C-alpha atoms as one frame of an Amber mdcrd trajectory, in Angstrom:
protein
 -23.193   8.496 -25.194 -20.233   7.139 -25.060 -19.024  10.178 -22.739 -22.135
   9.669 -20.867 -21.702   5.884 -20.135 -17.565   6.554 -19.477 -19.364   8.935
 -16.650 -21.973   6.341 -15.676 -18.991   3.481 -15.170 -16.872   5.841 -13.135
 -19.613   6.643 -10.502 -21.227  10.019 -10.255 -19.462  10.773  -6.877 -16.022
   9.957  -7.861 -16.490  11.609 -11.096 -17.225  14.787  -9.526 -14.615  15.296
  -6.945 -12.166  15.129 -10.143 -14.724  17.529 -12.513 -14.153  20.035  -9.220
 -10.187  20.038  -9.725 -10.938  20.464 -13.268 -12.786  23.457 -12.597 -10.148
  24.953 -10.394  -7.117  24.258 -12.455  -7.822  24.466 -16.235  -8.108  27.498
 -18.068 -11.125  28.251 -19.987 -13.140  25.330 -17.975 -16.438  26.740 -18.617
 -16.320  25.884 -22.324 -14.735  22.641 -22.087 -16.658  19.854 -23.195 -17.348
  16.292 -21.290 -15.426  14.620 -23.335 -12.456  16.726 -22.134 -13.549  15.947
 -18.597 -13.343  12.329 -18.699 -10.196  12.677 -20.607  -9.016  14.902 -17.683
  -9.911  11.786 -15.269  -8.248   9.300 -17.289  -4.977  11.216 -17.577  -4.684
  11.327 -13.611  -5.221   7.994 -13.647  -2.334   7.347 -15.992  -0.011   9.579
 -13.513  -1.097   7.420 -10.772  -0.222   4.263 -12.587   3.225   5.424 -12.106
   3.158   5.120  -8.607   2.537   1.097  -8.351   6.023   0.055  -9.143   7.824
   2.135  -6.987   4.934   1.352  -3.877   5.740  -2.797  -4.440   9.341  -1.758
  -4.570   9.141  -0.223  -1.001   6.602  -2.872   0.363   9.007  -5.552  -0.699
  12.392  -3.838   0.233  10.818  -2.545   3.932   9.581  -6.107   4.705  12.845
  -7.684   3.503  15.236  -5.130   5.339  13.246  -5.717   8.692  12.635  -9.479
   8.554  16.518 -10.414   7.923  17.760  -7.609  10.485  15.034  -9.221  12.932
  16.159 -12.617  12.170  19.564 -11.849  13.126  18.354 -10.029  16.168  16.616
 -12.739  17.680  18.953 -15.515  16.227  16.345 -17.113  14.001  13.663 -16.431
  11.225  11.054 -17.537  13.163  11.494 -14.236  14.965   7.372 -13.378  14.986
   6.895 -15.522  17.911   9.192 -13.767  19.905   8.382 -10.626  19.126   4.703
 -11.012  20.404   5.586 -11.864  23.703   7.971  -8.527  23.762   6.526  -6.277
  26.392   6.647  -3.773  23.710   4.653  -5.615  21.218   1.748  -3.193  20.448
  -2.183  -4.917  20.472  -2.524  -3.118  16.852   0.190  -5.710  15.887  -1.113
  -8.389  17.831  -4.732  -7.949  15.608  -2.885  -7.531  12.196  -1.046 -11.056
  12.806  -4.014 -12.619  14.069  -5.878 -11.192  11.261  -3.492 -12.662   8.535
  -3.089 -15.793  10.557  -7.137 -16.359  10.320  -7.028 -15.452   6.465  -3.946
 -18.115   5.798  -5.879 -20.780   7.605  -9.095 -20.103   6.095  -7.405 -20.436
   2.197  -5.781 -23.547   3.006  -9.066 -24.986   4.748 -10.454 -24.472   1.349
  -7.966 -26.112  -0.124  -8.242 -28.936   1.684  -5.109 -28.725   3.776  -6.427
 -27.280   7.579  -3.536 -26.456  10.205  -0.901 -25.954   7.659   2.006 -24.517
   9.692   2.570 -20.832   8.873   6.177 -20.612   7.932   8.464 -17.430   7.911
   8.004 -16.864   4.236   4.361 -17.330   4.035   4.040 -14.668   7.202   6.612
 -12.215   5.720   4.890 -12.363   2.348   0.974 -12.156   3.600   1.838  -9.663
   6.343   0.598  -6.313   4.865   2.464  -3.074   4.470   0.708  -1.604   7.570
   2.173  -4.281  10.001   5.671  -3.346   8.896   4.962   0.204   9.397   3.408
  -0.600  13.038   6.624  -1.967  14.005   7.897   1.685  14.077   5.484   3.236
  16.013   5.941   4.537  19.627   5.496   1.623  21.239   8.387   0.398  19.805
  10.976   3.422  20.490  12.437   1.602  23.508  12.638  -1.648  21.526  16.200
  -2.566  21.809  15.938  -3.878  18.221  15.539  -0.528  16.761  18.810   0.784
  19.069  20.852  -1.753  17.395  19.267  -2.562  13.756  17.622   0.805  12.434
  20.603   1.427  10.439  20.426  -1.926   8.939  17.084  -1.490   8.180  17.698
   2.060   6.643  20.953   2.403   5.915  20.663   5.721   4.240  18.235   7.343
   6.234  21.462  10.126   7.581  20.670  11.905  10.243  16.672  11.422  10.341
  15.255  10.141  13.588  13.245   6.982  14.454   9.794   9.089  14.672   9.877
  10.851  11.579  10.788   7.519   9.479   7.556   6.581  11.039   5.587   9.352
  10.392   6.917   9.064   6.803   6.161   5.835   6.726   2.757   6.374   7.925
   2.183   8.843   5.157   3.332   6.300   2.585   0.965   3.922   4.103  -2.366
   6.320   3.649  -0.771   7.124  -0.019  -0.677   2.829  -0.972  -4.377   2.255
   0.372  -5.585   5.700  -1.497  -4.016   4.188  -4.708  -5.155   0.779  -4.075
  -8.616   1.310  -3.479  -8.831   4.104  -6.223  -9.324   7.407  -4.329  -7.884
  10.402  -5.341  -3.969  11.108  -3.600  -4.500  14.969  -2.886  -6.466  16.533
  -0.410  -9.668  17.174  -2.050 -10.776  19.942   0.490  -7.836  21.958  -0.742
  -8.332  24.211  -3.568  -5.274  24.514  -6.023  -4.400  27.876  -7.466  -3.076
  26.265 -11.038  -2.288  22.925 -12.613   1.272  23.701 -11.379   0.345  23.634
  -7.875  -1.537  20.400  -8.214   0.889  18.605  -9.912   3.629  19.743  -6.961
   1.052  17.757  -4.541   1.146  14.884  -6.800   4.810  15.160  -7.189   5.216
  15.538  -3.338   3.548  12.132  -2.568   5.716  10.563  -5.092   8.872  11.570
  -3.311   7.920  10.171  -0.482   7.750   6.839  -1.823  11.155   7.057  -3.711
  13.346   8.721  -0.495  11.773   5.869   1.521  13.116   3.348  -0.949  16.363
   4.935  -0.998  16.937   5.120   2.830  16.175   1.411   2.589  18.460   0.502
  -0.458  20.563   2.524  -3.126  20.246  -0.156  -4.948  16.439  -0.660  -5.734
  16.539   3.161  -5.730  18.494   2.957  -9.040  16.498   0.108 -10.124  13.550
   2.495 -10.505  15.213   5.467 -12.009  13.472   4.508 -15.415  10.431   4.601
 -13.592  10.885   8.102 -12.071  11.705   9.508 -15.248   8.589   8.362 -17.045
   6.398   9.810 -14.009   8.476  13.108 -14.169   7.349  12.749 -18.048   4.184
  12.183 -17.539   3.522  15.100 -15.109   4.938  17.597 -17.668   2.569  16.000
 -20.014  -0.321  16.648 -18.156   0.999  20.252 -17.575   1.008  20.420 -21.177
  -2.041  19.326 -22.107  -3.928  21.156 -19.547  -2.257  24.659 -19.701  -3.774
  25.507 -23.135
């Protein structure tokens, strides 16, 4: 009864994705009980839980790196109005800002404070991760800010080019969105030969996040050292649990 209830609360469609994976990578799956499949699902959610803090650290670090550097570039922390007037400013950037501004205005109108001024602290905190990623797309390759300040935003990037960083940030944004919408973090159309190959795919996703943190700040990377250790431990425990 409890297993059936758990499956119904997860939803049949979502659970079937994990059942498909279970059949692929867990030995003797044909004789496994429903309970073990439910636990398999929950154990993967446990692995996902190790992503949240690194993702949050990346978001905060990236936006503050860009905010601080672009404030220097424009000579003011109220740089967004200037950015929106740049020829290189993409339509997507403008749309994301307008969506954030409208949400900000509606929220304050409900509080009885309409027409509240949106400070730099307000919009830096409210703009989502995708906004900051967008600032590195191809429309901004000629933006003088990046020619001057890319090493201030990514001081540890070594010889990695602007385009490569942008593509990596896009992947990080997809991971972040799937995580926050409770979607699988692997390519569900892919078949894995064994549990190790599946874990390799999850570890590769995790490394995208932590490597970007290190590109932005060694200090921030050091702060999540324990989180990286416990993620690795969770992966190894998962392998041990489902190999036998």
